[in-house]
C-alpha positions in Angstrom: 4.6 -9.7 -22.0 2.5 -7.5 -20.0 2.8 -5.6 -17.1 1.3 -4.0 -14.1 3.6 -1.2 -12.5 3.7 1.6 -10.1 5.6 4.9 -10.3 6.4 7.0 -7.2 6.2 10.7 -8.4 8.3 13.5 -7.3 5.7 14.2 -5.0 5.6 11.1 -3.1 2.2 10.3 -4.7 1.8 7.0 -6.7 0.8 6.0 -10.0 -0.6 2.6 -11.0 -0.6 1.8 -14.7 -0.1 -1.1 -17.2 1.6 -1.7 -20.5 3.5 -4.1 -23.0 7.0 -2.5 -23.3 7.7 -1.4 -19.6 11.1 0.7 -20.4 9.0 2.9 -22.9 6.2 3.4 -21.1 8.6 4.6 -18.0 10.6 6.4 -20.4 7.2 8.3 -21.8 6.3 9.1 -18.3 9.6 10.6 -17.4 9.4 12.8 -20.9 6.1 13.9 -19.8 4.6 12.0 -22.7 2.9 9.5 -20.3 -0.7 10.2 -18.2 -1.9 13.8 -17.8 -1.6 12.8 -13.8 2.4 12.0 -14.2 3.2 14.9 -16.6 3.1 17.5 -13.7 4.6 15.0 -11.2 8.2 14.5 -12.9 10.4 12.5 -12.2 8.7 9.4 -11.7 10.6 6.2 -10.4 9.3 2.6 -11.2 9.1 0.9 -7.6 6.8 -2.5 -8.5 6.2 -4.3 -11.4 4.2 -7.7 -12.1 4.4 -9.6 -14.9 1.2 -11.2 -17.0 0.8 -13.2 -20.3 -2.3 -11.5 -21.2 -3.4 -7.7 -21.9 -6.4 -8.7 -19.7 -4.9 -10.1 -16.9 -2.7 -6.8 -16.4 -5.6 -4.3 -16.8 -7.5 -6.5 -14.4 -4.7 -6.3 -12.0 -4.2 -2.3 -12.6 -7.9 -1.6 -11.6 -7.5 -3.7 -8.5 -4.3 -1.8 -7.4 -6.0 1.5 -8.1 -9.1 0.3 -5.9 -6.8 -0.1 -3.0 -5.9 2.5 -0.2 -2.4 4.2 -0.3 -1.8 2.5 2.8 -2.4 -0.9 1.3 -0.2 0.1 -1.7 2.6 0.7 0.5 2.3 -2.3 2.3 2.6 -4.3 -1.2 5.3 -2.4 -1.9 7.2 -3.5 1.2 6.1 -6.9 0.9 7.6 -7.1 -2.5 10.9 -5.4 -1.3 11.4 -7.5 1.4 
């Protein structure tokens, strides 16, 4: 399975990525082995996940989310949590 995810960083910013091993990827981000962006913004918290059958679909969704404004990302998080 492939996942598109959003992390909330310690400074309140949001980071979007994709992976095929969600637990390992989040652990890597928190260990400073993830993306450069999250290395100085630890700890990170997983706040949103979508599951996809293919890598291409997960990557496409990651791209779409990254193009959203912060306010739209927050609406996405809020809609998922209600």
